C-alpha positions in Angstrom: 81.4 -60.9 2.4 77.7 -61.2 3.3 75.8 -61.8 6.5 73.1 -64.5 6.2 69.7 -64.2 7.9 67.5 -67.3 8.5 63.8 -66.4 8.8 63.2 -69.6 10.8 65.8 -68.7 13.3 65.0 -65.0 13.6 61.3 -65.3 14.0 58.6 -63.5 12.1 58.7 -60.0 13.7 62.5 -59.6 13.5 62.6 -60.8 9.9 59.7 -58.5 9.0 61.8 -55.5 10.1 64.7 -56.7 8.0 62.5 -57.5 5.0 60.8 -54.0 5.0 64.3 -52.4 5.2 65.5 -54.1 2.0 62.3 -54.2 -0.1 62.3 -50.5 -0.7 60.9 -48.1 -1.6 57.4 -49.3 -1.2 54.4 -47.3 -2.6 51.7 -46.5 -0.1 48.1 -47.4 -0.6 46.1 -44.9 1.5 43.0 -47.0 1.8 39.6 -45.6 2.7 36.7 -47.9 3.6 33.3 -47.8 5.2 32.1 -50.2 7.9 28.8 -51.9 7.7 27.5 -49.4 10.3 28.8 -46.5 8.3 32.1 -45.6 10.1 34.7 -44.2 7.7 38.2 -45.7 8.0 41.4 -44.5 6.5 44.8 -46.3 6.8 48.1 -46.5 5.0 49.3 -49.9 3.7 52.8 -50.1 2.2 52.5 -53.5 0.5 50.8 -52.2 -2.6 51.1 -52.8 -6.3 49.3 -53.4 -9.7 48.1 -56.9 -10.0 46.4 -56.9 -13.5 46.2 -54.6 -16.5 43.0 -55.9 -18.1 40.9 -55.8 -16.1 42.6 -53.1 -14.1 43.3 -54.6 -10.6 45.4 -53.3 -7.8 46.4 -55.1 -4.6 47.5 -54.3 -1.1 48.4 -56.5 1.8 46.8 -56.3 5.2 49.4 -57.5 7.7 47.0 -59.2 10.1 43.3 -58.5 10.6 42.8 -54.7 10.4 39.8 -52.5 10.1 40.4 -51.9 6.4 40.2 -55.7 5.8 37.1 -56.2 7.9 35.3 -53.3 6.2 36.2 -54.5 2.7 34.9 -58.0 3.6 31.6 -56.4 4.8 31.0 -54.0 2.0 33.1 -55.1 -1.0 34.4 -51.6 -1.7 37.4 -49.4 -1.0 39.3 -46.4 -2.4 43.1 -46.1 -2.7 44.3 -42.5 -2.6 47.9 -41.6 -3.5 49.9 -40.6 -0.5 51.4 -37.2 -1.4 54.4 -35.6 0.2 52.5 -32.6 1.5 50.2 -34.8 3.6 53.1 -36.7 5.3 52.0 -36.1 8.9 48.4 -36.8 8.2 49.3 -40.1 6.5 51.4 -41.1 9.4 48.6 -40.1 11.8 46.1 -42.5 10.1 48.4 -45.4 10.9 47.5 -45.0 14.6 45.6 -47.9 16.1 42.3 -46.2 16.7 39.3 -48.2 17.8 37.1 -49.5 15.0 34.3 -47.0 15.8 36.7 -44.0 15.3 37.0 -42.4 11.9 40.6 -41.5 11.0 39.2 -38.7 8.8 37.8 -37.1 11.9 40.6 -37.9 14.3 43.3 -36.6 12.0 41.3 -33.7 10.6 41.5 -35.0 7.0 39.0 -33.6 4.4 37.0 -36.2 2.4 35.0 -36.0 -0.8 32.4 -38.3 -2.3 33.4 -41.1 -4.6 31.7 -41.6 -8.0 31.2 -45.4 -8.1 31.7 -46.7 -4.5 30.5 -45.6 -1.1 33.8 -45.1 0.8 35.0 -41.5 0.4 38.2 -40.2 -1.3 40.8 -38.1 0.4 40.1 -34.7 -0.9 43.7 -33.5 -0.7 45.2 -36.4 -2.6 45.8 -35.9 -6.3 44.8 -39.5 -7.2 41.9 -41.7 -6.1 41.4 -45.3 -7.4 37.8 -46.4 -6.6 37.7 -50.2 -6.3 35.3 -53.1 -6.0 36.6 -56.2 -4.2 37.9 -58.8 -6.6 39.1 -61.3 -4.0 41.0 -61.7 -0.7 43.8 -64.2 -0.6 45.2 -65.3 2.7 49.0 -65.8 2.8 50.4 -66.8 6.2 49.4 -64.2 8.8 48.6 -61.7 6.0 45.7 -61.1 3.5 46.3 -59.9 0.0 43.3 -57.7 -1.1 42.6 -57.4 -4.8 40.4 -54.7 -6.1 39.1 -54.0 -9.6 39.3 -50.3 -10.4 35.9 -48.8 -11.3 37.1 -45.2 -11.5 40.4 -43.3 -11.5 39.9 -39.7 -10.4 43.0 -37.5 -10.9 43.4 -33.8 -10.3 43.8 -31.8 -13.5 46.8 -29.9 -12.2 49.0 -33.0 -12.0 48.4 -33.9 -15.7 50.4 -32.8 -18.6 49.1 -31.8 -22.0 48.5 -35.4 -23.0 46.6 -36.1 -19.8 49.5 -38.1 -18.4 50.2 -37.8 -14.6 53.5 -36.1 -13.9 55.6 -37.6 -11.1 57.0 -34.1 -10.2 53.4 -33.0 -9.6 52.2 -36.2 -7.8 55.1 -36.1 -5.3 54.3 -39.6 -3.9 55.7 -40.8 -0.6 57.1 -44.2 -0.1 57.9 -46.4 2.9 61.4 -47.4 3.7 62.7 -49.3 6.8 62.1 -48.6 10.5 60.4 -45.2 10.7 61.9 -43.9 7.5 59.9 -42.5 4.6 61.0 -41.6 1.1 60.2 -38.9 -1.5 60.8 -39.1 -5.2 64.3 -37.7 -5.1 66.3 -37.7 -8.4 64.3 -39.1 -11.3 66.2 -40.8 -14.1 64.7 -41.2 -17.6 65.9 -44.0 -20.0 64.2 -45.6 -23.0 64.0 -49.4 -23.1 66.3 -50.9 -25.8 64.4 -52.7 -28.6 65.7 -56.2 -29.4 66.5 -55.4 -33.0 68.8 -52.5 -31.8 70.7 -54.5 -29.2 73.2 -53.9 -27.8 72.4 -50.3 -28.5 74.0 -47.9 -26.0 74.1 -50.4 -23.2 77.5 -51.8 -22.2 78.5 -54.1 -19.3 82.1 -52.9 -19.2 
């Protein structure tokens, strides 16, 4: 037995709440930007993913016209910092609807550090920063998908293993769930993909 939900009947806002409760967990792009007048902005966006491998492009979605979007349009640059578990309250605070002339770095007391290839700053306490140049902005309905080509990935050495691979247990990323719920990494499962020439391998459907 299932319950069917019709987006056309429910309306956008109600279906948005349902959609963000089932498309979970969602990684968080903690996006820092700089306005044309030099105001630093920092905001979490939970519609975030990799869009291309070569060139390396990431994307996040601005739900409506927000300061992050306007600043990126003006300057063509942004930084995505990983949202770590230990900065949970600070990340939530930067989701507050401050006026455009207010820096979330200042309002929430978040330390910044200079970026290497773009003008917007990194979050100093985040273990990962992806510096990006704007690739394109694609409008979809009432949202805007922002694509950025990575010009530098800056990762703290203490989250890397001996092969310089980031460790999930060191990164401790947060994710967004439904309503006001947030997720941590919880239990991590490890499994190797089965090569076609070894199929069915150890996989069974019964």
